[in-house]
FIRO-296014 format. One line per field, with one value per residue (C-alpha): residue in one letter; x, y, z. Coordinates in steps of 0.25 Angstrom, whole numbers. Layout:
N
rest: [A;...]
xx: [X;...]
yy: [Y;...]
zz: [Z;...]
% end
This chain:
855
rest: [X;X;X;X;X;X;X;X;X;X;X;X;X;X;X;X;X;X;X;X;X;X;X;X;X;X;X;X;X;X;X;X;X;X;X;X;X;X;X;X;X;X;X;X;X;X;X;X;X;X;X;X;X;X;X;X;X;X;X;X;X;X;X;X;X;X;X;X;X;X;X;X;X;X;X;X;X;X;X;X;X;X;X;X;X;X;X;X;X;X;X;X;X;X;X;X;X;X;X;X;X;X;X;X;X;X;X;X;X;X;X;X;X;X;X;X;X;X;X;X;X;X;X;X;X;X;X;X;X;X;X;X;X;X;X;X;X;X;X;X;X;X;X;X;X;X;X;X;X;X;X;X;X;X;X;X;X;X;X;X;X;X;X;X;X;X;X;X;X;X;X;X;X;X;X;X;X;X;X;X;X;X;X;X;X;X;X;X;X;X;X;X;X;X;X;X;X;X;X;X;X;X;X;X;X;X;X;X;X;X;X;X;X;X;X;X;X;X;X;X;X;X;X;X;X;X;X;X;X;X;X;X;X;X;X;X;X;X;X;X;X;X;X;X;X;X;X;X;X;X;X;X;X;X;X;X;X;X;X;X;X;X;X;X;X;X;X;X;X;X;X;X;X;X;X;X;X;X;X;X;X;X;X;X;X;X;X;X;X;X;X;X;X;X;X;X;X;X;X;X;X;X;X;X;X;X;X;X;X;X;X;X;X;X;X;X;X;X;X;X;X;X;X;X;X;X;X;X;X;X;X;X;X;X;X;X;X;X;X;X;X;X;X;X;X;X;X;X;X;X;X;X;X;X;X;X;X;X;X;X;X;X;X;X;X;X;X;X;X;X;X;X;X;X;X;X;X;X;X;X;X;X;X;X;X;X;X;X;X;X;X;X;X;X;X;X;X;X;X;X;X;X;X;X;X;X;X;X;X;X;X;X;X;X;X;X;X;X;X;X;X;X;X;X;X;X;X;X;X;X;X;X;X;X;X;X;X;X;X;X;X;X;X;X;X;X;X;X;X;X;X;X;X;X;X;X;X;X;X;X;X;X;X;X;X;X;X;X;X;X;X;X;X;X;X;X;X;X;X;X;X;X;X;X;X;X;X;X;X;X;X;X;X;X;X;X;X;X;X;X;X;X;X;X;X;X;X;X;X;X;X;X;X;X;X;X;X;X;X;X;X;X;X;X;X;X;X;X;X;X;X;X;X;X;X;X;X;X;X;X;X;X;X;X;X;X;X;X;X;X;X;X;X;X;X;X;X;X;X;X;X;X;X;X;X;X;X;X;X;X;X;X;X;X;X;X;X;X;X;X;X;X;X;X;X;X;X;X;X;X;X;X;X;X;X;X;X;X;X;X;X;X;X;X;X;X;X;X;X;X;X;X;X;X;X;X;X;X;X;X;X;X;X;X;X;X;X;X;X;X;X;X;X;X;X;X;X;X;X;X;X;X;X;X;X;X;X;X;X;X;X;X;X;X;X;X;X;X;X;X;X;X;X;X;X;X;X;X;X;X;X;X;X;X;X;X;X;X;X;X;X;X;X;X;X;X;X;X;X;X;X;X;X;X;X;X;X;X;X;X;X;X;X;X;X;X;X;X;X;X;X;X;X;X;X;X;X;X;X;X;X;X;X;X;X;X;X;X;X;X;X;X;X;X;X;X;X;X;X;X;X;X;X;X;X;X;X;X;X;X;X;X;X;X;X;X;X;X;X;X;X;X;X;X;X;X;X;X;X;X;X;X;X;X;X;X;X;X;X;X;X;X;X;X;X;X;X;X;X;X;X;X;X;X;X;X;X;X;X;X;X;X;X;X;X;X;X;X;X;X;X;X;X;X;X;X;X;X;X;X;X;X;X;X;X;X;X;X;X;X;X;X;X;X;X;X;X;X;X;X;X;X;X;X;X;X;X;X;X;X;X;X;X;X;X]
xx: [20;16;1;4;12;1;-10;-3;-1;-15;-21;-12;-17;-31;-30;-22;-33;-44;-37;-37;-52;-55;-48;-54;-68;-67;-77;-75;-74;-64;-58;-44;-39;-25;-15;-1;10;25;31;41;32;18;14;3;8;-1;-3;3;-2;-9;-13;-18;-7;-11;-22;-23;-32;-25;-26;-17;-16;-23;-18;-19;-12;-24;-29;-42;-43;-56;-54;-61;-49;-49;-39;-28;-20;-8;-7;5;8;18;22;33;45;40;43;32;24;15;6;-3;-17;-27;-35;-43;-36;-20;-9;4;17;27;42;49;58;71;82;91;93;84;92;92;89;94;93;106;112;99;94;88;99;103;112;121;124;128;143;140;140;125;117;102;92;78;67;60;73;75;61;62;76;70;79;70;81;96;101;95;98;113;112;109;121;134;141;130;134;124;126;116;114;102;96;104;117;117;129;126;139;142;155;158;157;147;144;152;151;145;136;130;135;125;136;140;133;132;141;130;119;105;94;80;72;83;83;96;94;104;103;108;96;88;95;88;74;65;65;51;47;60;62;77;90;102;115;127;141;152;151;139;140;139;125;118;116;122;136;137;151;149;136;122;108;98;85;72;58;47;40;26;19;7;5;-3;6;7;15;13;23;22;33;33;45;51;54;41;45;34;36;26;28;17;18;7;8;0;-6;-12;-15;-10;3;4;8;11;17;16;25;26;35;35;44;44;52;54;67;78;85;81;85;87;87;73;68;63;66;75;80;66;61;50;50;40;41;32;35;26;28;21;25;21;23;18;24;32;45;43;42;40;41;37;41;39;43;45;52;52;59;56;63;67;82;92;101;112;119;134;141;154;164;178;190;195;208;202;205;199;188;184;180;166;164;171;162;149;154;156;141;136;131;131;126;113;118;131;129;123;116;107;100;99;103;104;101;96;92;79;82;76;79;68;72;63;66;57;56;50;56;52;59;57;62;61;65;73;80;86;87;80;80;78;75;74;70;69;68;71;72;77;73;81;77;86;89;101;109;123;131;123;122;111;119;117;130;126;111;106;110;99;104;90;92;84;88;82;87;83;89;88;94;93;99;98;101;100;107;114;119;118;132;131;121;122;117;119;113;113;110;108;105;102;102;99;102;99;98;84;85;98;106;108;119;118;126;120;124;134;142;152;157;159;165;174;189;196;193;188;176;170;165;155;149;134;126;138;134;119;111;124;124;124;114;118;112;117;113;119;115;121;121;125;125;130;131;134;134;138;139;138;146;147;160;161;155;154;161;155;161;154;159;153;155;149;151;146;145;142;140;137;133;133;130;133;131;130;128;130;119;116;125;129;128;137;149;163;174;179;165;162;175;169;156;164;171;157;150;153;148;151;148;152;147;152;150;157;156;163;162;168;168;167;165;167;171;166;170;160;162;150;154;141;128;133;146;147;161;164;175;173;181;174;177;167;165;157;152;157;153;152;152;139;141;150;165;176;183;197;201;187;184;176;185;179;188;180;167;169;171;178;171;175;183;179;188;181;185;177;176;165;158;144;141;129;136;123;108;105;116;125;138;145;159;164;178;180;189;184;194;189;197;192;182;171;170;163;172;169;176;176;171;157;152;154;143;141;156;161;165;179;187;196;207;205;198;196;186;188;180;173;159;153;138;129;116;111;97;95;82;70;72;84;93;106;113;126;135;149;157;172;174;187;187;199;204;216;219;212;223;215;203;197;201;192;184;194;205;198;205;219;231;224;210;213;219;225;215;221;219;207;194;182;170;157;164;164;175;166;151;140;126;121;106;97;82;75;61;52;37;26;13;10;-5;-10;-1;9;23;37;43;56;67;79;91;101;114;123;137;148;162;167;167;172;161;171;176;190;192;190;194;181;170;170;158;160;154;141;130;115;105;91;81;67;57;43;33;31;17;15;3;13;12;25;27;40;48;61;72;84;97;92;104;102;116;121;129;132;130;138;146;145;155;148;150;162;170;169;170;156;150;136;132;122;116;110;96;94;86;73;62;48;38;34;21;22;12;16;6]
yy: [-245;-236;-237;-233;-221;-216;-219;-212;-200;-199;-201;-190;-180;-184;-182;-169;-164;-168;-160;-148;-149;-151;-138;-130;-133;-123;-112;-100;-88;-80;-78;-74;-68;-63;-61;-67;-59;-58;-49;-43;-42;-42;-52;-62;-76;-86;-100;-96;-105;-98;-106;-103;-108;-120;-124;-130;-119;-112;-106;-103;-89;-87;-79;-66;-71;-72;-83;-85;-93;-97;-100;-102;-97;-83;-73;-71;-83;-86;-89;-97;-93;-101;-99;-106;-96;-88;-88;-95;-84;-85;-73;-69;-65;-56;-51;-58;-52;-52;-50;-59;-56;-68;-66;-74;-85;-77;-76;-80;-94;-99;-103;-118;-121;-133;-140;-149;-141;-144;-130;-122;-115;-110;-120;-110;-105;-119;-123;-137;-141;-145;-148;-146;-152;-147;-158;-151;-151;-166;-169;-161;-168;-182;-184;-192;-200;-197;-205;-195;-183;-186;-180;-167;-167;-171;-174;-185;-199;-210;-224;-235;-249;-251;-243;-250;-249;-234;-225;-210;-202;-187;-183;-198;-201;-206;-221;-232;-234;-247;-257;-253;-259;-258;-256;-242;-229;-218;-206;-197;-194;-195;-187;-186;-176;-177;-192;-200;-211;-222;-231;-227;-234;-222;-214;-223;-219;-208;-195;-192;-177;-171;-156;-155;-163;-157;-164;-160;-164;-168;-173;-167;-175;-163;-160;-173;-184;-196;-195;-188;-190;-187;-178;-179;-179;-170;-172;-165;-169;-160;-157;-158;-144;-137;-131;-141;-146;-158;-162;-173;-178;-189;-193;-202;-207;-217;-231;-231;-220;-215;-206;-200;-191;-185;-176;-170;-161;-152;-150;-160;-150;-137;-144;-156;-157;-169;-173;-186;-189;-200;-204;-216;-219;-230;-233;-246;-253;-247;-261;-274;-287;-297;-309;-306;-298;-287;-273;-269;-256;-249;-239;-242;-232;-226;-217;-211;-200;-194;-182;-176;-162;-158;-143;-142;-128;-119;-124;-139;-147;-162;-170;-185;-192;-206;-212;-224;-227;-240;-244;-258;-258;-270;-268;-265;-273;-268;-272;-277;-264;-271;-282;-280;-290;-293;-299;-313;-324;-324;-335;-326;-314;-310;-312;-326;-330;-326;-333;-346;-345;-342;-328;-315;-301;-298;-283;-276;-263;-260;-248;-258;-258;-273;-282;-297;-301;-314;-310;-301;-287;-279;-267;-264;-252;-246;-235;-227;-222;-211;-199;-188;-175;-163;-149;-141;-126;-123;-109;-106;-120;-133;-146;-157;-172;-182;-197;-207;-222;-227;-240;-246;-260;-265;-278;-280;-291;-290;-297;-293;-300;-291;-303;-314;-325;-331;-326;-317;-320;-313;-300;-296;-286;-285;-274;-267;-255;-245;-233;-224;-210;-199;-185;-173;-160;-145;-135;-120;-107;-106;-91;-81;-86;-101;-112;-127;-141;-151;-165;-180;-192;-206;-217;-232;-241;-256;-262;-277;-287;-290;-302;-305;-301;-311;-313;-326;-332;-341;-352;-344;-339;-351;-345;-331;-336;-346;-344;-356;-368;-377;-385;-384;-370;-376;-385;-384;-376;-371;-356;-358;-348;-347;-334;-327;-321;-310;-304;-292;-280;-267;-258;-244;-233;-219;-208;-194;-180;-169;-154;-142;-127;-115;-104;-90;-87;-73;-66;-74;-86;-99;-110;-124;-135;-148;-161;-175;-187;-200;-214;-226;-240;-252;-266;-277;-291;-298;-312;-319;-334;-341;-350;-358;-364;-378;-385;-395;-392;-396;-386;-383;-379;-371;-363;-359;-355;-347;-339;-333;-332;-335;-333;-320;-314;-303;-293;-279;-268;-256;-242;-229;-214;-202;-187;-179;-164;-153;-138;-129;-114;-106;-92;-84;-70;-67;-74;-78;-86;-97;-104;-115;-125;-138;-149;-161;-175;-186;-201;-210;-221;-235;-246;-262;-272;-279;-283;-295;-295;-299;-312;-316;-331;-334;-325;-312;-300;-295;-284;-277;-278;-264;-251;-239;-225;-215;-203;-191;-178;-168;-154;-145;-130;-124;-111;-108;-95;-88;-80;-73;-74;-84;-94;-102;-108;-118;-124;-135;-142;-154;-165;-178;-188;-201;-211;-225;-223;-233;-239;-251;-261;-273;-287;-299;-307;-310;-311;-296;-293;-279;-275;-272;-259;-255;-242;-235;-228;-214;-208;-193;-186;-171;-163;-150;-146;-134;-132;-120;-115;-103;-97;-88;-80;-88;-97;-105;-112;-119;-128;-136;-144;-150;-159;-164;-176;-184;-196;-206;-216;-210;-223;-237;-248;-260;-258;-270;-270;-265;-275;-276;-281;-291;-305;-298;-300;-292;-289;-275;-263;-249;-240;-227;-216;-222;-215;-217;-223;-215;-202;-194;-184;-174;-173;-162;-158;-146;-142;-131;-127;-117;-112;-103;-98;-103;-110;-125;-130;-117;-118;-107;-111;-113;-122;-128;-137;-142;-151;-158;-164;-173;-178;-186;-191;-205;-212;-225;-236;-245;-243;-248;-240;-248;-245;-251;-247;-232;-225;-215;-201;-197;-186;-186;-176;-174;-164;-160;-149;-145;-135;-131;-124;-114;-123;-134;-143;-147;-156;-159;-170;-175;-184;-190;-194;-187;-192;-206;-208;-222;-222;-230;-226;-237;-249;-262;-273;-287;-295;-305;-295;-304;-292;-287;-274;-268;-254;-246;-239;-225;-222;-220;-208;-206;-196;-192;-182;-177;-170;-163;-155;-147;-140]
zz: [-39;-51;-47;-32;-36;-46;-35;-24;-33;-38;-24;-19;-30;-27;-12;-14;-24;-15;-4;-13;-16;-2;3;-9;-4;7;11;2;11;3;-11;-12;-25;-29;-39;-40;-47;-50;-40;-51;-63;-56;-67;-63;-60;-67;-60;-46;-35;-23;-11;3;13;21;11;-3;-8;-20;-34;-46;-51;-65;-77;-70;-58;-49;-39;-32;-19;-12;2;15;23;30;27;29;24;16;1;-5;-19;-28;-42;-50;-51;-39;-24;-16;-8;4;6;18;12;19;7;-3;-14;-15;-25;-23;-29;-31;-32;-44;-39;-35;-45;-34;-30;-19;-6;-3;11;18;31;31;43;50;48;36;29;15;8;3;17;22;22;17;2;0;-13;-11;-20;-18;-19;-31;-39;-35;-40;-53;-56;-53;-41;-33;-26;-22;-34;-43;-34;-36;-50;-44;-34;-40;-27;-23;-28;-27;-32;-30;-36;-27;-16;-5;-13;-13;-12;-8;-8;-8;-14;-16;-1;8;5;0;-15;-20;-13;0;13;25;35;31;33;22;23;16;25;19;27;24;33;43;44;40;30;33;21;7;1;5;-6;-16;-12;-18;-12;-6;-6;-5;-1;-2;-3;3;0;9;5;15;29;37;50;59;53;51;61;53;47;34;30;15;15;17;10;18;12;16;12;10;23;28;27;33;19;10;-1;-11;-23;-33;-44;-54;-64;-76;-84;-93;-88;-81;-71;-62;-49;-40;-29;-20;-7;1;13;22;36;45;56;61;66;57;43;34;21;13;1;-9;-20;-30;-41;-51;-64;-72;-72;-80;-82;-88;-81;-92;-82;-77;-89;-80;-78;-66;-58;-58;-48;-38;-27;-17;-5;5;15;26;35;47;52;66;71;85;86;77;83;82;69;70;57;56;43;37;24;16;3;-5;-17;-24;-37;-46;-45;-45;-54;-63;-76;-77;-82;-85;-82;-76;-79;-65;-61;-59;-68;-82;-78;-66;-75;-76;-91;-90;-79;-86;-99;-91;-86;-100;-96;-104;-99;-107;-109;-114;-106;-93;-100;-107;-94;-94;-82;-80;-66;-61;-48;-46;-41;-31;-22;-12;-4;7;16;26;40;49;56;66;66;76;74;86;86;98;100;87;82;79;87;77;81;70;73;62;59;45;38;25;19;7;0;-13;-22;-31;-42;-38;-50;-60;-70;-73;-67;-53;-47;-35;-37;-24;-17;-7;4;11;22;33;40;50;57;68;69;78;76;86;82;85;74;76;79;93;92;81;76;79;74;72;74;84;84;88;79;80;70;73;61;60;46;44;33;30;33;25;14;3;-7;-15;-27;-38;-47;-56;-44;-45;-58;-53;-40;-47;-44;-50;-59;-47;-52;-38;-42;-52;-41;-44;-34;-27;-27;-30;-20;-12;-4;9;19;27;40;46;55;57;69;67;77;73;84;82;88;78;78;69;72;63;70;63;69;63;51;39;45;51;58;57;66;67;76;76;84;78;83;74;78;69;75;64;63;50;46;33;29;16;11;-2;-12;-12;1;8;0;1;7;-7;-11;1;-1;-14;-8;3;-8;-12;2;16;30;37;50;59;70;72;82;76;82;80;85;79;80;67;63;54;53;43;41;33;27;22;17;12;8;-5;-1;9;10;19;23;31;37;43;49;48;49;41;51;53;43;43;32;30;16;18;21;12;15;17;18;19;31;31;33;46;48;37;44;50;42;48;48;38;42;34;33;24;20;12;7;-1;-5;-8;-16;-22;-33;-36;-31;-41;-40;-30;-32;-22;-22;-12;-11;-2;2;10;16;22;30;30;19;19;5;-1;-8;-17;-15;-24;-12;-16;-2;-1;-11;-8;-5;9;16;18;23;13;20;14;3;-1;-9;-13;-22;-26;-29;-36;-37;-40;-46;-52;-56;-68;-65;-63;-75;-74;-63;-65;-55;-56;-47;-49;-40;-41;-32;-31;-22;-20;-11;-4;3;1;0;2;-7;-15;-29;-40;-48;-60;-50;-43;-43;-43;-34;-23;-18;-13;-19;-15;-22;-15;-25;-31;-34;-24;-31;-35;-36;-49;-50;-56;-55;-57;-60;-68;-69;-73;-74;-83;-80;-87;-84;-92;-93;-95;-97;-91;-79;-76;-71;-76;-87;-83;-88;-80;-83;-73;-77;-68;-72;-65;-69;-69;-55;-49;-46;-38;-24;-29;-41;-54;-68;-72;-62;-66;-70;-81;-79;-84;-84;-83;-87;-82;-87;-84;-90;-86;-80;-66;-64;-54;-48;-44;-56;-62;-75;-81;-89;-85;-90;-83;-89;-101;-110;-106;-101;-97;-84;-72;-58;-52;-56;-46;-47;-45;-32;-34;-43;-55;-64;-68;-63;-63;-67;-60;-72;-72;-76;-91;-96;-89;-92;-88;-83;-69;-65;-51;-43;-30;-22]
% end
């Protein structure tokens, strides 16, 4: 892998350098000379980059601010001038000698342009709470995937024990907390270049050549094709360009970290342009598996993305995109973080069980980063696809059609008991998913006072086991499953290689018609109504069969085996349609104030249980096969302000009430290894968000965001008991009033960057230093509130310092988790609820150096 990364990076540099040399060998018909100066002081700018537009022919200004260009092109033509700390400028040149003045970067903040409402707008003028992270900032901060991006946006919550078992939430809502069940749809829309990514595993992959990430908070179903009841990620990648360009980046760090990125773009003809991008990341394992004597939980990622842009006219733009990303880590396995005493008899407690089996954990703390797993671990995760997008300008708007096919392939192997005994020896949920999506929409201005978007959307998904899901017990299972002193439990071979093979298929159809208008009803007031009709259907075939263990057993022994695993089979055809919508009122008294209020109703689609159903009297509870859709009532008020030309300050208050909240619950039934889905009667999340940033001159910028989030079960009377109450008088509990999992009451981020002009190794540019701090308070890591499965609050500090040269070279050193904080991201109860639970441990301090060149 490392060799591949280095080779591709080196080849890219060689090809690009060859292209420069080839283009420089032109017939010299003209010598263009000029001077680049500061528009305010008239001082010469040393090291400014000057290129002829549409070519790679360029020069850097010398100590007198002068440049010299030899070219075979005939005048006039356009020069592009760039310099760190100054506004990029294009100048039409008709003489062989020219003086060009550059304006310093404005002391006011640059407007952030977004496309979330399907047109180009300034973020501060949109009546939606939006967090925007530019691709350059994400690159500098080392946020190369969503899990790292969450440290910059405190309202984004991501929890992952592996790529498949990923929870992506905004304001604590969106996806079920805990292990993923394939039969449910996420409530946070994840879009890349207008294409919806249906599986949560996509959030674990490395970003490839990202231009901008827009995070919309709250329901957005009247703007996006797929339901987005909690918010949406709208990600755009860097587009193909008719202006030649390239970027190369290489990073090295501790724990064997190496990351390479490369991107090249340029014209293929007058109407065709292309862009090819590559990323590869590698890091050694951060844990050591005592059982195998090998490291585990490493990073081994690679991704490629290609684009072709076709512009047959100035009113038509067609983009074809293909990409594939692949992860092949050794992992993921997690250490035991603690043991809970349950309500079961003393001989059924975890510590008593392992003592009888002469087993001792080889570590005292999960933060020793040692694990003991007797099953090899892997988590192969591959995602890719192709899309075609056409933008056609019609009248005062744009008609957009996006067609896409995507696939996901998941090949895991996990040890779900988290210890070195053969209890649950195999957990392998091999899956294959493909999807087709089609969206057609029109966005534009209808009259001087009325604009909006209207569209239709279709999504067809096929998710299957590939070929089966396997759960298997081992020789030590008898002692964990033992419920009494019956000597039959110790029958040799009774549970050896005893397991279930599950085969299921889910065919999903989602169809929608949606629209939203923006009506300037009178001066300074806008009314924004939106409506959506959604139809969802899931057709499911589910079948699992037991295998292995001692064969030809007596009825008494068979009853013991049935208590671990049993056959299950069901078919369901579940469909539902609904209307939803929103109404917003916006008041903009001037260009510096934007106040708004929104009320919306939305639905999260139906779900089906395909992780195994709990049993009652030896029979599966088929009434739990279908999961009702969520009904979301959302209210929000906010204000976006620009207190000065160099600052913004935004404040939002919201309340979200959900009926039939879809939640993932754990059960002591070992045959429901991944938990099952249930509907809580009603939950409520309310909160406030404050964010802002300010720039002081050209040398310092500061940003901060804080969020208060209070999420509770308003009514959930038959929830499974928490881990410490397993084995008590009842298997269910009224947890009304309890906190929702994964939500910190307080969270925030603070960051700043300072720059100063200077020279480094003869290059002119800017020195910079930056720091980002993320913090969050305590939160629950159990769907049913537990006094043990809570994670204490923590803060993380990331920093970087380096030099940005005016010729596009950047070099900097960086460190993440500077103070080496030990913290958990998630706590996971082991199957069977014997008392032990694992901890998903956050990364330790990492550091390294990055070299980047952008042309």
